[in-house]
C-alpha positions in Angstrom: -103.5 -3.9 69.5 -103.3 -0.9 67.1 -101.4 -1.5 63.8 -97.6 -1.3 64.6 -96.6 0.6 61.5 -92.8 0.8 62.2 -89.7 0.0 60.1 -88.1 -3.3 60.2 -85.6 -2.5 62.7 -88.4 -1.2 65.3 -90.5 -4.5 64.6 -87.3 -6.8 65.2 -86.8 -5.0 68.9 -90.3 -5.5 69.7 -89.7 -9.1 69.2 -86.6 -9.4 70.8 -88.4 -8.0 74.0 -90.5 -11.3 73.9 -88.6 -13.7 76.5 -89.5 -16.5 74.4 -90.3 -18.5 77.4 -90.0 -22.5 77.3 -93.4 -23.2 79.5 -95.0 -20.6 77.0 -97.6 -19.6 79.5 -98.6 -17.2 76.6 -99.5 -19.9 74.5 -101.2 -21.9 77.4 -103.5 -18.6 77.6 -104.5 -18.6 74.0 -107.9 -20.1 73.4 -106.3 -21.6 70.3 -102.7 -22.6 71.4 -101.1 -20.1 69.1 -97.3 -21.3 69.2 -96.6 -17.6 70.1 -92.8 -18.0 71.0 -91.8 -19.6 68.0 -93.7 -17.3 65.6 -92.1 -14.0 67.4 -88.6 -15.7 67.0 -89.1 -15.9 63.3 -90.0 -12.4 63.4 -86.7 -11.6 65.4 -85.0 -13.4 62.6 -87.0 -11.6 59.8 -88.2 -14.6 58.7 -92.0 -13.3 58.0 -92.5 -15.8 56.0 -91.7 -18.6 58.6 -93.8 -16.7 60.9 -97.0 -16.8 58.9 -96.4 -20.2 58.2 -96.6 -20.8 62.4 -99.8 -18.6 62.5 -101.8 -19.9 59.4 -100.9 -23.6 60.0 -102.5 -23.3 63.7 -105.7 -20.7 62.8 -107.0 -19.8 59.5 -108.4 -16.8 61.5 -105.0 -15.7 62.6 -105.5 -11.9 60.7 -109.1 -11.6 62.2 -107.9 -12.8 65.9 -105.2 -10.2 65.5 -107.5 -7.5 64.8 -110.8 -8.1 67.0 -109.2 -10.9 69.9 -109.0 -9.2 73.3 -105.3 -9.8 73.5 -105.1 -7.9 76.8 -107.5 -10.6 78.6 -106.0 -13.6 76.9 -102.5 -14.2 75.7 -100.8 -11.0 76.7 -102.9 -11.4 80.1 -99.9 -14.4 80.7 -97.0 -12.5 79.3 -93.9 -13.2 81.8 -92.8 -9.4 81.2 -96.5 -7.8 81.9 -95.7 -9.0 85.6 -93.6 -6.2 86.3 -93.6 -4.3 83.1 -95.8 -3.7 79.7 -96.5 -7.6 78.2 -95.2 -8.0 74.8 -97.4 -6.6 72.1 -98.4 -10.5 71.1 -101.6 -9.3 69.0 -100.0 -6.4 67.4 -96.7 -8.6 65.8 -99.4 -11.2 64.7 -101.4 -8.7 62.8 -98.0 -7.3 61.4 -96.8 -10.6 60.0 -100.3 -11.1 58.5 -100.1 -7.8 56.7 -96.9 -8.4 55.4 -97.8 -11.9 54.3 -100.3 -10.1 52.3 -98.2 -7.6 51.1 -95.6 -10.1 49.7 -98.0 -12.5 48.7 -96.9 -15.0 50.6 -99.3 -18.1 50.6 -99.6 -21.2 52.3 -100.3 -25.0 50.9 -103.5 -26.3 52.4 -103.0 -30.1 52.1 -106.2 -32.6 52.8 -105.5 -36.2 54.0 -106.8 -39.2 52.2 -110.6 -38.5 51.5 -112.7 -40.8 53.9 -116.4 -41.7 53.4 -117.6 -40.5 56.5 -120.1 -37.2 56.3 -120.4 -34.4 58.8 -123.0 -31.4 59.1 -122.0 -28.3 60.5 -125.2 -26.3 61.6 -123.8 -22.6 61.8 -121.4 -20.7 59.6 -119.6 -18.5 62.0 -116.2 -18.7 63.6 -117.2 -21.7 65.4 -118.8 -23.5 62.1 -116.3 -22.7 60.0 -113.2 -23.8 62.5 -114.9 -27.2 62.8 -115.5 -27.4 59.5 -112.0 -26.4 58.1 -110.7 -28.8 61.2 -112.5 -32.0 59.7 -112.3 -31.4 55.9 -108.2 -31.7 56.7 -108.8 -35.0 58.0 -110.5 -36.0 54.8 -114.1 -35.6 55.5 -116.9 -34.5 53.8 -118.3 -31.5 55.6 -121.7 -29.2 54.7 -122.2 -26.1 56.4 -125.8 -25.1 57.0 -126.8 -21.6 57.4 -130.0 -20.0 58.2 -129.4 -16.4 57.0 -128.2 -16.0 52.8 -124.8 -14.3 53.7 -122.1 -16.8 55.0 -120.0 -15.7 58.0 -122.1 -15.6 61.2 -121.4 -12.9 63.6 -118.3 -12.1 61.6 -120.0 -10.9 58.8 -123.4 -8.8 60.1 -122.0 -8.7 64.0 -118.7 -7.1 63.5 -118.4 -3.5 61.6 -116.2 -2.8 58.8 -114.4 -0.2 61.1 -113.1 -3.1 63.2 -112.8 -5.9 60.5 -111.9 -5.4 56.7 -114.7 -8.2 55.7 -111.9 -9.4 52.8 -110.5 -11.2 55.5 -113.8 -12.9 55.8 -114.0 -13.6 52.6 -110.8 -15.3 51.8 -111.6 -17.7 54.5 -114.6 -18.5 53.0 -113.0 -18.7 49.8 -110.5 -21.3 51.4 -113.4 -23.2 52.5 -114.7 -23.7 48.9 -111.4 -24.3 47.6 -110.9 -27.5 49.7 -114.2 -28.7 49.4 -116.5 -27.9 52.1 -120.1 -27.3 51.0 -122.3 -24.1 51.9 -125.8 -24.7 52.3 -127.8 -21.3 52.9 -131.5 -20.5 54.2 -131.4 -23.7 56.0 -132.5 -22.8 59.6 -132.3 -25.3 62.6 -135.6 -25.9 63.8 -137.5 -24.4 60.6 -135.6 -26.0 57.5 -133.7 -28.8 59.2 -133.4 -30.9 62.3 -131.0 -32.9 64.1 -132.9 -36.4 63.7 -133.3 -35.8 60.2 -129.7 -34.8 59.7 -128.1 -38.1 61.6 -129.9 -40.0 58.7 -127.6 -38.2 56.1 -124.5 -37.5 58.6 -122.5 -39.8 61.0 -122.0 -36.2 62.9 -123.2 -33.1 63.6 -121.5 -29.8 64.9 -123.8 -27.0 66.1 -122.5 -23.6 66.2 -125.4 -21.2 65.8 -124.4 -18.9 68.2 -126.1 -16.8 71.1 -128.9 -15.2 69.0 -131.3 -14.0 71.5 -130.7 -10.5 73.1 -130.7 -10.0 76.7 -132.9 -6.6 77.3 -135.4 -5.5 79.9 -138.7 -3.5 79.6 -138.3 0.4 79.1 -141.4 1.1 77.9 -143.3 1.0 74.6 -141.3 2.6 72.3 -140.4 2.0 68.5 -136.7 3.5 68.9 -135.4 0.7 71.2 -133.2 -1.6 69.4 -131.6 -4.9 69.6 -127.9 -5.0 69.1 -128.1 -7.8 66.0 -130.5 -5.5 64.2 -128.9 -2.2 64.6 -125.4 -3.6 63.7 -127.0 -5.4 60.3 -128.4 -1.8 59.5 -125.2 -0.6 59.5 -123.3 -3.8 58.1 -126.2 -3.8 55.1 -125.9 0.2 54.5 -129.3 0.7 55.3 -128.9 2.8 58.0 -131.6 3.8 60.5 -132.9 7.4 60.0 -133.4 10.4 62.6 -131.6 8.4 65.6 -130.9 11.6 67.3 -129.3 11.3 70.6 -128.5 7.5 71.3 -127.9 5.9 74.5 -125.9 2.5 74.5 -126.8 0.3 77.6 -123.9 -2.2 78.2 -120.2 -2.0 78.3 -119.3 -5.0 76.3 -117.5 -4.7 72.7 -120.5 -4.8 71.0 -121.8 -1.6 72.9 -118.5 0.1 71.9 -119.6 -0.9 68.0 -122.9 0.3 68.4 -122.0 3.4 69.6 -119.4 4.1 67.1 -122.1 2.6 64.5 -124.3 5.2 65.3 -122.5 8.3 64.8 -121.6 6.9 61.5 -125.4 6.4 61.1 -125.7 10.2 61.4 -126.7 10.5 65.6 -126.6 13.8 66.5 -124.5 11.8 69.8 -124.0 8.5 71.0 -123.1 7.7 74.9 -122.6 4.4 76.3 -124.6 3.9 79.8 -123.1 1.3 81.8 -123.6 0.2 85.4 -120.5 -0.5 86.6 -117.3 1.4 86.4 -114.4 1.2 83.7 -112.5 -1.0 86.1 -115.1 -3.5 85.6 -116.1 -2.8 81.9 -115.5 -6.3 79.5 -115.1 -3.9 76.8 -111.1 -4.2 76.2 -109.4 -0.6 76.7 -108.7 -0.9 72.9 -112.5 -0.6 71.6 -113.3 1.6 74.5 -110.2 4.5 73.8 -111.5 4.1 70.1 -115.1 4.9 70.7 -114.1 7.9 72.9 -111.5 9.3 69.8 -114.3 9.0 67.6 -116.6 11.2 70.1 -118.7 8.4 71.9 -119.6 9.6 75.3 -119.6 7.6 78.4 -121.6 7.5 81.6 -120.2 4.8 84.1 -122.0 3.6 87.4 -125.2 4.7 85.7 -128.2 2.2 85.5 -131.0 2.6 83.4 -134.5 2.5 84.8 -136.8 3.6 82.1 -137.5 5.7 79.3 -139.7 8.7 79.2 -142.0 10.6 76.9 -145.1 10.9 75.5 -145.2 9.6 71.6 -141.4 9.0 71.4 -138.5 9.1 73.8 -137.5 12.1 75.2 -134.9 11.1 78.0 -134.0 7.9 80.0 -134.5 8.0 83.9 -131.8 6.7 85.7 -130.0 6.3 88.8 -126.2 6.1 90.1 -124.6 3.3 91.1 -121.6 2.2 92.9 -119.4 -1.1 92.7 -119.0 -3.2 95.6 -117.4 -6.7 94.9 -117.8 -6.4 91.3 -122.0 -5.7 92.0 -123.3 -2.3 90.5 -125.6 -1.0 93.6 -128.1 1.7 93.3 -127.2 4.9 95.4 -130.1 5.7 97.1 -132.0 9.6 96.0 -129.5 9.5 92.8 -131.7 9.5 90.5 -131.3 11.9 87.5 -132.7 12.1 83.8 -130.4 11.3 80.2 -131.4 13.3 77.1 -132.0 10.3 74.6 -134.2 9.6 71.5 -133.0 6.2 70.7 -132.1 3.0 73.1 -129.8 0.3 72.0 -129.6 -2.8 73.9 -126.1 -4.5 74.2 -126.0 -6.2 77.6 -125.6 -9.9 76.3 -126.8 -12.7 74.0 -128.3 -15.6 75.0 -128.8 -19.1 72.7 -132.3 -19.5 71.6 -133.4 -21.9 74.4 -137.0 -22.9 72.5 -135.2 -24.2 69.2 -132.8 -25.8 70.9 -134.7 -27.7 73.5 -137.2 -28.5 71.0 -134.1 -30.5 69.3 -133.7 -32.3 72.4 -130.7 -30.5 73.7 -129.9 -30.3 77.1 -129.1 -26.9 78.7 -127.5 -26.0 81.8 -128.8 -23.5 84.4 -127.4 -20.4 82.6 -129.2 -21.6 79.2 -126.2 -22.9 77.4 -126.1 -26.2 75.6 -124.7 -28.6 78.0 -121.6 -30.3 76.8 -118.5 -32.2 78.3 -115.0 -31.3 77.6 -114.9 -32.3 73.9 -118.2 -30.5 73.6 -120.0 -34.0 73.0 -124.1 -32.9 73.9 -126.4 -35.4 75.5 -127.6 -36.4 71.8 -125.2 -39.4 70.3 -123.0 -38.3 67.6 -124.1 -34.5 68.4 -121.4 -31.9 69.2 -121.8 -27.9 70.2 -119.2 -24.8 70.7 -119.1 -21.6 70.6 -122.0 -18.9 72.0 -124.3 -21.3 72.8 -122.1 -23.7 75.2 -119.0 -21.3 76.1 -120.2 -18.1 78.5 -118.3 -15.0 77.4 -117.1 -16.2 73.9 -114.5 -14.6 72.4 -114.1 -15.4 68.7 -110.8 -17.2 69.6 -112.9 -19.1 72.5 -115.2 -20.2 69.8 -112.9 -21.2 67.6 -110.8 -23.3 70.4 -114.0 -24.9 71.3 -115.1 -25.9 68.1 -111.2 -27.2 67.8 -111.8 -29.7 70.6 -115.0 -31.0 69.2 -113.6 -31.6 65.6 -110.5 -33.4 67.6 -113.1 -35.7 69.5 -115.0 -36.3 66.3 -111.9 -37.5 64.5 -111.2 -40.0 67.7 -114.3 -41.4 67.5 -114.5 -42.2 63.9 -110.9 -43.3 64.2 -111.8 -45.7 67.1 -109.6 -44.1 69.7 
């Protein structure tokens, strides 16, 4: 949702629009079960401090989630108002509360339970890893996060550009974790510097949240100006702009594709276009992200499948074919091939877990290449749990947080003998 820059009376009016349903379908649809009617009720009472405490006590990523999570596909999709009318602006109201709390310097006291003589290793410092670390540290366990990069934050740091997420919000979460006693060890990569079997000798339980790091792509030809989304966005986020992009074609239709398309324009591309094989209705990107991209000058080419790149020494165009969507599937339309002018291509059609590393570590994967876990996030290896993109398909940040919380709760219960 966009920022709600309204006066107090208008905000309260939006809060009153919520029906405050007793069975809370919106909260059930929220992957981390935010108590939505309760925090909105506090806005209605003009009690921003209590609204903020309700949000932050449940989710330390509340401000980040309000900015980047697809509320229209999660909590707002379950809003009773939305059946016949416009749903309550849950994401916008949550973002407003967090901004007001920041403006008024409202603080929340994060308390740690009695210290316990149990050690937990978290592999990966992305949303899932940090959430699991927070939940377990709160219970009094000694928690260490291992991160392969030199910088903490995972996808929130390198994968989401600053025009979508102010990195100061991430810095505050990292600082909070450090302040409550979570230890960070950077430059420690699973399968290279650390291994599950050796970590089990030092730690009582392990949680793996390394994310899906292998980009999906297909062969377009042997050209240098074909990029993976991680590299492309890291180049932008690290201010190491790729030069001479020319006309950029982004293959894909999710939020990552939108981020790449907008980043391309900021890095000096002559044009930036989204080429997606399905129509807008079936596009996985949120409507807001698509709208923002178009407003900034990104072009959209729906029902278009890229077949191959063309050019002698460098890409000059893409050979494409038009498609039609039948039962959700993109079907090529015979004799509809055409050429699309492009100099640079970015694949943004999804990410997969690193199968080799995970299997080498002894983890069992399912048919989709994801780590196989039970309802509590437990893997096939005793005392080892997993969550986030390596075990959840199409995981949003909030879905990753929810899976991490389930694992943390299960680990705590195991230790307690429940």
